[in-house]
C-alpha positions in Angstrom: -69.3 21.6 -50.1 -66.1 22.1 -48.3 -64.7 19.4 -46.2 -62.0 20.4 -43.7 -59.9 17.8 -42.1 -57.7 18.4 -38.8 -54.9 16.6 -37.6 -52.7 17.5 -34.5 -53.5 18.6 -31.2 -53.2 16.3 -27.7 -52.0 17.3 -24.5 -48.9 19.2 -23.6 -47.1 20.7 -20.7 -47.2 24.3 -19.8 -44.4 26.0 -21.5 -44.6 23.7 -24.1 -45.0 23.5 -28.2 -47.9 21.8 -30.2 -48.8 22.1 -34.1 -52.3 21.4 -35.6 -52.9 21.4 -39.5 -55.9 21.4 -41.6 -56.7 20.5 -45.1 -59.4 21.4 -47.3 -61.2 19.9 -50.3 -64.2 20.4 -52.0 -65.5 23.6 -53.6 -62.7 25.6 -52.8 -62.4 29.1 -54.6 -59.0 30.2 -54.9 -59.6 33.5 -52.7 -60.1 32.7 -49.3 -59.3 33.2 -45.5 -58.3 29.9 -43.5 -57.8 30.0 -39.8 -58.5 28.7 -36.4 -61.2 29.7 -33.6 -61.2 28.2 -30.2 -63.7 27.4 -27.4 -63.1 26.7 -24.0 -65.1 25.0 -21.6 -67.8 28.1 -20.1 -66.2 30.4 -22.5 -67.2 32.1 -26.1 -65.8 30.9 -29.4 -62.6 33.1 -30.0 -60.5 33.9 -33.0 -57.2 32.3 -32.2 -55.7 33.2 -36.3 -56.5 33.3 -39.4 -54.5 33.9 -43.1 -55.6 35.0 -46.3 -54.6 32.9 -49.4 -52.4 36.2 -50.1 -50.8 35.9 -46.7 -52.5 38.4 -44.7 -52.6 37.5 -41.1 -54.8 38.1 -38.1 -54.0 36.9 -34.6 -56.3 37.1 -31.2 -54.7 39.2 -28.7 -54.0 36.5 -26.3 -52.1 34.3 -28.8 -49.9 37.3 -30.5 -46.2 36.6 -30.2 -47.0 32.6 -29.0 -49.2 31.4 -32.2 -47.9 31.2 -35.8 -50.6 30.6 -38.5 -49.1 29.5 -42.1 -50.7 27.9 -45.3 -49.6 25.9 -48.5 -52.0 27.0 -50.9 -51.0 24.1 -53.4 -52.1 21.7 -50.3 -55.0 23.7 -49.1 -53.5 23.3 -46.1 -53.4 25.4 -42.9 -50.9 25.3 -40.1 -50.8 26.7 -36.5 -47.7 26.4 -34.2 -48.6 26.9 -30.8 -45.4 27.9 -28.5 -45.4 28.9 -24.7 -48.8 27.4 -24.3 -50.5 28.2 -21.4 -53.3 26.4 -19.2 -55.8 29.1 -20.6 -54.9 28.0 -24.2 -57.0 24.6 -23.4 -59.8 24.2 -25.6 -61.4 22.7 -28.5 -59.8 24.2 -31.6 -61.6 24.4 -34.9 -60.3 25.2 -38.4 -62.6 27.7 -40.6 -62.7 27.9 -44.1 -64.4 31.4 -45.4 -64.7 32.0 -49.0 -65.0 35.4 -49.8 -67.0 35.4 -52.9 -69.8 33.6 -51.9 -69.2 34.6 -48.3 -69.6 30.9 -46.9 -67.8 29.5 -44.1 -67.3 25.9 -43.3 -66.0 24.2 -40.0 -63.9 21.3 -39.1 -64.8 19.1 -36.4 -62.4 20.5 -34.0 -59.7 18.8 -32.1 -59.0 19.1 -28.7 -55.9 20.7 -27.0 -54.9 20.3 -23.3 -52.3 22.3 -21.7 -51.6 20.7 -18.4 -49.0 19.4 -16.1 
């Protein structure tokens, strides 16, 4: 089993910045992808960003140029730096880990990000 523990999140004003992180533990294979999805009220879950263990990154169209994902493989931790935040970024952000060899995806409990003045 895989456990994902998220930290960060909270309330920030429009135009501000915020960081979230997620540490994975348990049965983690070295070849995997970690990332973030989000779900806003009344909307479907969408990809925010993902990064593979080799460093390949992918971003959702709505966050490109504003968010940056990174990871520390030694710590099994993924980071999401969110800049120039907008009210429409308000959502619950879920950390995810996808193990390529087993095709299994695990989810964190979610952390609330609220962008409001």
